[in-house]
Each structure stands twice: as C-alpha cells, then as structure tokens.
C-alpha positions as CSV (number, residue, x, y, z in Angstrom):
1,M,0.0,0.0,0.0
2,Q,1.4,3.4,-1.0
3,D,1.1,6.5,1.1
4,S,-0.8,9.4,-0.5
5,P,1.1,12.7,-1.0
6,P,0.5,15.5,1.6
7,A,-2.7,17.4,1.0
8,T,-0.9,20.7,1.1
9,Q,2.4,21.9,-0.2
10,T,4.0,25.3,0.2
11,L,5.7,26.5,-2.9
12,D,8.1,29.5,-3.0
13,H,9.1,30.8,-6.5
14,G,10.8,34.1,-5.9
15,H,8.1,36.5,-4.7
16,E,5.2,34.3,-5.8
17,H,3.7,32.2,-3.0
18,A,1.1,29.4,-3.6
19,V,-0.2,26.2,-2.1
20,A,-1.7,23.1,-3.6
21,C,-4.6,21.2,-2.1
22,N,-6.0,17.8,-3.3
23,G,-8.2,17.1,-0.3
24,G,-5.8,14.3,0.9
25,G,-6.3,10.6,0.8
26,V,-7.7,8.4,-1.9
27,L,-11.1,10.2,-2.0
28,G,-9.8,13.7,-2.3
29,H,-10.7,16.3,-5.0
30,P,-8.9,17.7,-8.1
31,K,-5.7,19.4,-7.2
32,V,-6.0,23.2,-7.1
33,Y,-3.3,25.8,-6.7
34,L,-4.2,28.8,-4.5
35,S,-2.5,32.1,-4.0
36,L,-1.1,33.1,-0.6
37,K,-0.7,36.8,-1.4
38,E,-2.6,37.7,1.7
39,G,-0.9,35.1,3.9
40,R,-3.7,32.5,3.7
41,A,-6.1,30.8,1.3
42,V,-9.2,28.7,1.6
43,C,-9.7,25.7,-0.6
44,P,-13.0,26.0,-2.6
45,Y,-13.5,22.2,-2.6
46,C,-12.9,21.1,1.0
47,G,-12.8,24.4,2.9
48,K,-9.3,23.7,4.3
49,V,-7.6,26.9,5.5
50,L,-4.0,27.0,4.2
51,T,-1.5,29.4,5.7
52,E,2.1,30.4,4.9
53,T,4.8,29.3,7.4
54,T,8.3,30.6,7.9
55,D,11.4,28.4,7.8
56,A,11.6,28.6,11.6
57,E,8.0,27.4,12.0
58,A,8.6,24.5,9.6
59,K,11.6,23.3,11.6
60,A,9.8,23.4,15.0
C-alpha cells in the first residue's frame, strides 16, 4: 500500500507564494493551486484553510 502525498504543499518561487490542495487521501478532490498573497487561502472544494509558514516554524 502506497502512502498518499500530503494534502498541502507550500511553494516558493521568488516573490510568488502558492499552495496546492488535493483534499488528501484516496477520495480527495482535483488538485487546485491557491495564492497566498494575503498570507492564507481557503480551498474552494474542501474548505481547508491554508497558511504560509516561515522556515523557523517549519523546523519546529
């Protein structure tokens, strides 16, 4: 049995910040990419609130 990929992923391409959400698990939803220009985004499919983290927060 193979583990599913994480439901969210933070991407940093220079000054552009975005996250991807697929709902997680086998019965998720289509992958969507959401902008984090305001520091957070809400997935229109599952309602998950996605926020930006700093390197220090990610290591904790």
